[in-house]
C-alpha positions in Angstrom: -14.9 14.4 -20.5 -17.4 12.5 -18.4 -16.0 9.2 -17.0 -19.4 7.9 -16.0 -20.6 7.8 -19.6 -18.4 4.8 -20.4 -19.0 1.3 -19.0 -16.4 0.0 -16.6 -13.6 -2.0 -18.2 -13.4 -5.6 -16.8 -10.3 -6.0 -14.7 -9.5 -2.3 -14.4 -9.1 -0.5 -11.1 -12.4 1.0 -9.8 -12.8 4.7 -10.2 -12.1 7.1 -7.4 -9.0 5.3 -6.2 -10.9 2.5 -4.4 -8.9 -0.7 -4.2 -10.0 -3.8 -6.0 -10.6 -6.8 -3.6 -7.7 -9.2 -3.7 -8.2 -12.6 -5.3 -7.0 -15.7 -3.6 -3.9 -17.2 -5.3 -4.5 -20.1 -7.6 -4.1 -23.5 -6.0 -2.2 -26.0 -8.2 -2.4 -29.7 -7.5 0.9 -31.3 -6.4 2.9 -32.8 -9.2 2.4 -36.5 -9.3 5.4 -38.6 -8.4 4.8 -42.2 -9.4 7.9 -43.8 -7.9 11.1 -42.8 -6.3 13.6 -45.2 -7.8 14.0 -48.3 -9.9 15.0 -51.5 -8.0 18.1 -53.4 -8.7 16.0 -56.3 -10.0 14.3 -54.0 -12.6 17.5 -52.3 -13.8 19.1 -55.5 -15.2 16.4 -56.3 -17.8 15.8 -52.7 -18.6 19.6 -52.2 -19.2 19.7 -55.2 -21.4 16.8 -54.0 -23.5 18.2 -50.5 -23.7 21.6 -51.8 -24.9 19.8 -53.8 -27.5 18.5 -50.5 -29.0 14.9 -50.7 -27.8 12.9 -47.8 -26.4 12.5 -48.8 -22.8 9.3 -47.8 -21.0 9.4 -46.7 -17.3 7.8 -49.3 -15.1 6.0 -46.5 -13.2 4.3 -44.5 -16.0 5.5 -46.0 -19.3 7.4 -42.9 -20.2 10.7 -43.4 -22.1 13.8 -44.0 -20.1 17.0 -42.1 -20.9 20.5 -43.0 -20.1 22.5 -40.6 -17.8 26.3 -41.0 -17.9 28.7 -39.5 -15.4 31.9 -39.9 -17.3 33.4 -42.5 -15.0 31.8 -45.5 -16.6 28.8 -45.2 -14.4 25.2 -45.0 -15.7 21.7 -44.6 -14.5 18.3 -44.9 -16.2 16.0 -42.0 -15.8 12.3 -41.6 -16.8 11.9 -38.5 -19.0 8.3 -38.1 -17.9 8.1 -38.8 -14.1 11.7 -38.6 -13.1 11.9 -42.1 -11.7 15.6 -43.2 -11.7 17.9 -46.0 -11.0 20.9 -45.8 -8.8 24.2 -45.3 -10.5 25.6 -48.6 -11.8 28.6 -49.9 -13.8 28.2 -52.3 -16.7 30.6 -55.1 -16.3 30.9 -58.2 -18.5 29.4 -60.3 -15.8 26.4 -57.9 -15.4 25.6 -54.7 -13.8 27.0 -53.6 -10.4 25.5 -50.8 -8.3 27.8 -48.0 -7.4 25.5 -46.6 -4.6 22.9 -48.0 -2.3 19.4 -47.0 -3.5 17.4 -44.9 -1.0 14.5 -46.5 0.8 10.9 -45.7 -0.1 10.5 -43.4 3.0 13.9 -41.7 2.5 13.4 -37.9 1.9 16.6 -37.7 -0.1 15.0 -39.9 -2.8 13.5 -36.8 -4.4 16.7 -34.8 -4.6 
């Protein structure tokens, strides 16, 4: 059989054991991160709207917010699209009360 009678197959290794030149790895753009956290001032109205049964949009990218519950009567609102989240809070009859201090905008732990 004569190998040279057939055209080369695209993507196949070159004949004669020669190595195919390596291609550079694909470069992906960084995932966008709109915001790090919701402020205390934003959480109150968002929580009231959520409790009323409304679909609540994220202030950062308008994605829907979901409720995260820790089992100890603490809640947090999290955007299902961009990951923006509130700090953990408790819902008291007098209003909401933060359980933790929110990280600052330059705090690296905000993305954890």
